[in-house]
Backbone as CSV, one residue per row, in Angstrom:
resi,resn,N_x,N_y,N_z,CA_x,CA_y,CA_z,C_x,C_y,C_z
1,MET,7.405,34.116,50.838,8.324,35.321,50.387,8.453,36.177,51.844
2,ASP,7.269,36.388,52.553,7.269,37.252,53.509,8.317,36.817,54.682
3,THR,8.729,35.629,54.714,10.023,35.145,55.697,11.332,35.547,55.559
4,ARG,11.549,35.848,54.063,12.783,35.749,53.124,12.925,37.264,53.204
5,THR,13.609,37.731,54.401,14.091,39.252,54.709,15.439,39.832,53.916
6,ARG,16.108,38.893,53.501,17.302,39.068,53.105,17.401,38.844,51.817
7,LEU,16.415,38.834,50.727,16.664,38.578,49.469,17.335,39.958,48.800
8,ARG,18.051,39.831,47.652,18.279,40.963,46.793,16.911,41.463,46.081
9,PRO,16.855,42.446,45.489,15.425,42.795,45.142,15.116,42.218,43.582
10,ARG,16.223,41.875,42.871,15.976,41.149,41.673,15.997,39.680,41.635
11,THR,16.216,38.942,43.054,16.131,37.485,43.339,15.008,37.603,43.765
12,ARG,14.303,38.692,44.543,12.794,38.372,44.992,11.733,38.542,43.714
13,VAL,12.121,39.535,42.547,11.274,39.479,41.569,11.261,38.137,40.548
14,GLY,12.766,37.606,40.704,12.834,36.210,39.978,11.542,35.048,40.394
15,TYR,11.768,35.004,42.039,10.756,34.413,42.909,9.504,34.654,42.668
16,GLY,9.078,35.671,42.833,7.762,35.984,42.387,7.172,35.933,40.861
17,GLU,8.207,36.033,39.943,7.961,35.385,38.603,7.802,33.678,38.540
18,HIS,8.375,33.187,38.999,8.311,31.619,39.276,6.882,31.467,39.887
19,ILE,6.559,32.294,40.871,5.669,31.853,41.732,4.050,31.938,40.693
20,ASP,4.090,33.510,40.454,3.097,33.959,39.668,2.652,32.916,37.988
21,ARG,4.125,33.003,37.399,4.039,32.644,36.184,3.733,30.697,36.042
22,TYR,4.272,30.188,36.782,4.279,28.743,36.894,4.026,27.852,38.001
23,LEU,4.245,28.389,38.949,3.598,27.356,40.254,2.037,27.564,40.520
24,LYS,1.729,28.975,40.528,0.528,29.150,41.103,-0.728,28.484,39.746
25,PRO,-0.195,28.443,38.738,-1.214,28.020,37.466,-1.145,26.467,37.610
26,SER,-0.261,25.910,37.835,-0.001,24.478,38.317,-0.454,23.935,39.565
27,LEU,-0.038,24.852,40.577,-0.262,23.692,42.055,-1.117,24.983,42.806
28,GLY,-1.667,26.110,42.215,-2.008,26.868,43.279,-3.734,26.425,43.711
29,GLY,-4.314,25.547,43.095,-5.696,24.980,43.591,-5.609,24.043,44.455
30,VAL,-4.426,23.556,44.784,-4.131,22.370,45.409,-3.797,22.836,47.126
31,LEU,-4.493,22.223,47.796,-4.650,22.652,49.338,-3.168,22.194,49.809
32,LEU,-2.309,22.634,50.507,-1.382,22.386,51.156,-1.081,20.850,51.698
33,GLU,-1.943,20.620,52.676,-1.914,19.361,53.472,-2.182,18.210,52.337
34,GLU,-2.847,18.618,51.004,-3.247,17.555,50.142,-1.928,17.492,49.057
35,LEU,-1.066,18.315,48.685,-0.113,18.207,48.012,0.936,16.997,47.948
36,THR,0.712,16.294,46.762,1.502,14.869,46.815,2.657,14.945,45.709
37,PRO,3.701,14.094,46.005,4.792,14.277,45.052,4.354,13.733,43.827
38,ALA,3.198,13.006,43.677,2.751,12.849,42.054,2.351,14.143,41.569
39,GLN,1.677,14.876,42.075,1.139,15.920,42.034,2.528,17.373,41.436
40,VAL,3.391,17.129,42.179,4.263,17.811,42.021,5.267,17.581,40.654
41,GLN,5.380,16.179,40.438,5.837,15.655,39.405,5.059,16.112,38.103
42,GLU,3.789,16.046,38.367,2.907,16.160,36.862,2.837,17.804,36.744
43,ALA,3.170,18.491,37.636,3.060,20.015,37.565,4.323,20.452,36.822
44,PHE,5.623,19.784,37.366,6.759,20.162,36.494,7.158,19.362,35.033
45,ASP,6.483,18.375,34.819,6.289,17.772,33.538,5.638,18.898,32.401
46,ALA,4.557,19.497,32.987,4.087,20.389,32.252,4.764,21.798,32.485
47,ILE,5.346,22.189,33.080,6.127,23.368,33.435,7.496,23.190,32.178
48,SER,7.544,21.988,32.398,9.040,21.814,31.264,8.642,21.971,30.171
49,CYS,7.172,21.913,29.654,6.727,22.272,28.321,6.703,23.622,28.137
50,HIS,6.450,24.708,28.820,6.126,26.044,28.563,7.157,26.499,27.388
51,THR,6.809,27.209,26.742,7.591,27.935,25.950,7.804,29.745,26.453
52,THR,9.139,30.012,25.788,9.326,31.352,26.557,8.633,32.459,25.025
53,SER,8.884,33.705,25.497,8.340,34.852,24.530,9.057,34.560,23.365
54,MET,10.281,33.894,23.017,10.864,33.287,22.013,10.380,32.434,21.310
55,GLY,9.421,31.307,21.941,9.129,30.364,21.393,9.949,29.040,21.619
56,ASP,11.128,29.321,22.760,11.648,28.571,22.892,11.256,27.461,24.283
57,ARG,11.586,26.312,24.176,10.714,25.505,25.938,11.829,26.277,26.565
58,LEU,11.391,26.089,27.783,12.260,26.516,29.107,13.356,25.603,28.954
59,SER,14.485,26.242,29.279,15.843,25.450,29.712,15.618,24.670,31.164
60,PRO,16.103,23.561,30.819,16.630,22.598,32.199,16.931,23.373,33.236
61,ALA,17.830,24.511,33.125,18.165,25.092,34.279,17.117,26.211,34.888
62,THR,16.502,26.721,34.162,15.192,27.416,34.205,14.199,26.798,35.304
63,VAL,14.111,25.257,34.519,13.091,24.441,35.625,13.759,24.221,36.766
64,GLN,15.057,24.008,36.813,15.565,23.623,38.026,15.498,25.245,39.069
65,ARG,15.527,26.007,38.519,15.666,27.372,39.658,13.901,27.267,39.596
66,ILE,13.133,27.227,39.149,11.590,27.031,39.523,11.474,26.001,40.559
67,ARG,12.170,24.747,40.518,12.023,23.946,41.420,12.521,24.414,42.764
68,ALA,13.530,25.018,42.728,14.102,25.652,43.866,13.383,26.585,44.407
69,THR,12.915,27.327,43.754,11.852,28.096,44.715,10.598,27.534,45.312
70,LEU,10.056,26.424,44.351,8.970,25.656,45.074,9.548,24.662,46.252
71,ARG,10.813,24.493,46.139,11.423,23.476,47.643,11.851,24.263,48.535
72,ALA,12.124,25.484,48.442,12.360,26.457,49.510,11.113,26.755,50.117
73,ALA,10.044,27.252,49.368,8.947,27.285,50.173,8.150,26.177,50.939
74,LEU,8.266,25.050,50.285,7.522,23.360,51.031,8.775,23.554,52.208
75,ASN,9.914,23.759,52.420,10.804,23.361,53.024,10.492,24.586,54.519
76,THR,10.041,25.696,54.043,9.436,26.588,55.076,8.282,25.681,55.844
77,ALA,7.359,25.498,55.028,6.171,24.712,55.618,6.324,23.492,56.425
78,VAL,7.661,22.643,56.090,7.993,21.622,56.746,8.333,22.157,58.364
79,ARG,9.539,23.342,58.168,9.992,23.732,59.431,8.822,24.056,60.204
80,GLU,7.896,24.751,59.793,6.384,25.497,60.531,5.322,24.583,60.793
81,ARG,5.991,22.891,60.322,4.950,21.928,60.975,3.681,21.946,60.073
82,LEU,3.806,22.637,58.983,2.543,22.475,58.075,2.402,21.338,57.178
83,LEU,3.661,20.640,56.975,3.786,19.555,56.597,4.509,18.502,57.203
84,PRO,4.425,17.329,57.119,5.035,16.240,57.348,6.635,15.869,56.788
85,SER,6.266,16.461,55.524,7.753,16.431,54.631,7.845,17.383,53.558
86,ASN,8.405,17.324,52.663,8.703,17.910,51.077,7.951,16.908,50.297
87,PRO,7.009,17.568,49.714,6.483,16.717,48.416,7.381,16.710,47.090
88,ALA,8.136,17.604,47.037,9.064,17.872,45.735,10.440,17.351,46.228
89,ARG,10.703,16.789,47.204,12.143,16.049,47.374,12.247,15.045,46.266
90,GLY,11.605,14.341,46.087,11.858,13.148,44.806,11.700,13.667,43.368
91,LEU,11.381,14.949,43.171,11.308,15.201,41.881,12.147,14.976,41.068
92,ARG,11.980,14.453,39.695,12.941,13.920,38.720,12.922,14.900,37.949
93,LEU,13.791,15.679,37.348,13.920,16.472,36.374,14.922,16.318,35.195
94,GLU,14.978,16.801,33.986,15.915,16.744,32.912,17.132,17.457,33.631
95,PRO,17.911,16.993,33.646,19.437,17.938,34.297,19.856,18.675,33.186
96,GLY,20.153,19.781,33.815,20.752,20.913,32.964,22.090,20.751,32.810
97,VAL,22.488,21.212,31.420,23.723,20.793,30.772,24.618,22.428,31.158
98,GLY,25.318,22.143,31.949,26.313,23.121,32.116,27.088,23.637,31.001
99,THR,27.345,25.137,31.124,28.519,25.483,29.867,29.432,25.733,30.637
100,ARG,30.574,25.834,29.750,31.968,25.881,30.343,32.471,27.168,29.908
101,PRO,33.188,28.003,30.142,33.917,29.433,29.985,34.646,28.933,28.846
102,VAL,35.102,29.712,27.927,36.062,29.587,26.842,36.700,31.073,26.891
103,VAL,37.927,30.896,26.729,38.928,32.106,26.700,39.331,32.218,25.267
104,TRP,38.701,33.213,24.652,38.833,33.957,23.258,40.050,34.368,22.736
105,THR,41.326,34.340,23.385,42.372,34.671,22.935,43.381,33.820,22.626
106,ASP,44.665,34.133,22.128,45.439,33.280,21.597,46.363,32.817,22.734
């Protein structure tokens, strides 16, 4: 997050929530150089089962945004040569179903 200087305040808060609420509990105990695609997949399988405060499962779109947060962090690690490749690259997630806007006029 320190390297991302041009983030809007709300975006920064959202990324922080993804990290604190989902990524640290799932992957925080794994050393960066020991992180494998299998561990990332296992973590996201568990994240997909999380529930919201209303008792609903996380939407696929939310899981995709959490994935984007992790991929951005791991891509930075690859650019800085801390990792040879991004272990989140081949992650398989449930596809989100996009909604289509509807016009409510005659």
